[in-house]
C-alpha positions, 0 to 999 in steps of 0.5 A: 289090756284093759284101761288102768284105773290109776289112783292119783295120790291115792284115793285123794278125794276121800282121804288126805293125798299121798298118805297111807290112808289114801293108798289103802283106800285106793286098794279098797276102791279097786284102783289098779295102780297108785300114783305118788310123788317123791322127794329126797330128804337130806339124809336120803329118805324118800318122802311121798309129798306133792310139793317140794316144801313143807310149811315153807321149808324145803323137804331136801333140807330136812332129815327124816326125823325133822320130817316126822316131827313136822308131819307125822302122816307123810309116809316114805317110799319104804313105808308104802312099798313095805305095806302095799307094794305087793298088793298094788303097783305104783307109779312113782313120780320123781320130782325135782326142786325148782332150785336144783336137783335131788342128788342120787334120787333115781338110784335111791328109788331104784334100790327101794323098788329092786330090794322088794322085787317090784321093778317089773310092776313099777312105773317111773315117771317125771316131767324132767327129761334128765331124771328119766334119762338117768333112770334109763341108764341105771336100769334098762328094764325100768318101765318109764312114763313121760309126763307131759306138761300142759304147755307142751305141744310138739315133739312128745313122741320124740322125747318119749323115744329118747328116754326109752319110755313105754307110756306117755302121760298127757294132761286132760287139756292135751288129750285129743284123738289126734294126739292119743291115737298116733302115740298108741300107733307108735307103741306107747301106752297113753295115760291121761291126768287128772280126770274126775268128771264122769263125762270126761272119763266116758269120753276118754274111755270111748277114745280107748286111752290106756289109763286114767289118773283120777282122785275118784278111783271108786267112781271110775271103777263103777263106770268101767263096770258099765263099759264092755271090754274097758 
C-alpha cells in the first residue's frame, strides 16, 4: 500500500481548518484522506472543530442553532459526509471534553457513517482508550487508529491491541525506526502527525511509514511524486 497523504483538518495551511473550504481544497490538492475533529452539541449534532470550546463556551452546552449563530462556517459531520464522503475517506477523531464525556458520541458518529455506506472507508481515532473500546463494542468492523500522545513511551502496542486498532498514530516527536518498525512488524499501520517540514516528510518516507498527517497535502503529494513506490 502506498503512503497515505492525510490532510490534517483539511488543507489547513491554505484554508481555515476544519471547514468545508479546507476539505474541498484537500481533495483538489490530491490528499488521500481528511482528518477532522468531532464534538457533540447539546442536541446531538456532531460539530467539526478542534477545541471543546467556542468563544469561551463549551460546544457540548450549545445546540446546533446556537453553534450556527456563533460560527456559521463550522460544519457538522453530516455536512462533510453529504458533500465529500463519497469523494475522499475521512479519519474522524472523537474528542472528549476535559470535564467529562460526550454521552453517546460514538453511536451518533457510527450512525452518520453507516447511513451513508461509508463504514469501510472511514478510520476512527481518539487519544481516549474508553472511546475506542466503546467504538469497537458497537461495531466490530470499525477501522480504529490509536492516537498516541507525546508523553507516551511504553505499552503502545498493548494498548492498540486492547481496542482492536489496526493503525497507530504517532506524534512526530516519537516517530523513530525503533518504534515504527516493530509496530509494523506486529501488523499495525503507522501514521505520523503532524508533518509539514519537507525534510521530516522525506525522512519518514524513507522509513516506510504508512501515512503522514500534514497541513500541506499539496506539498506532500508533490514530494511523493518524486519517490518511486511511495
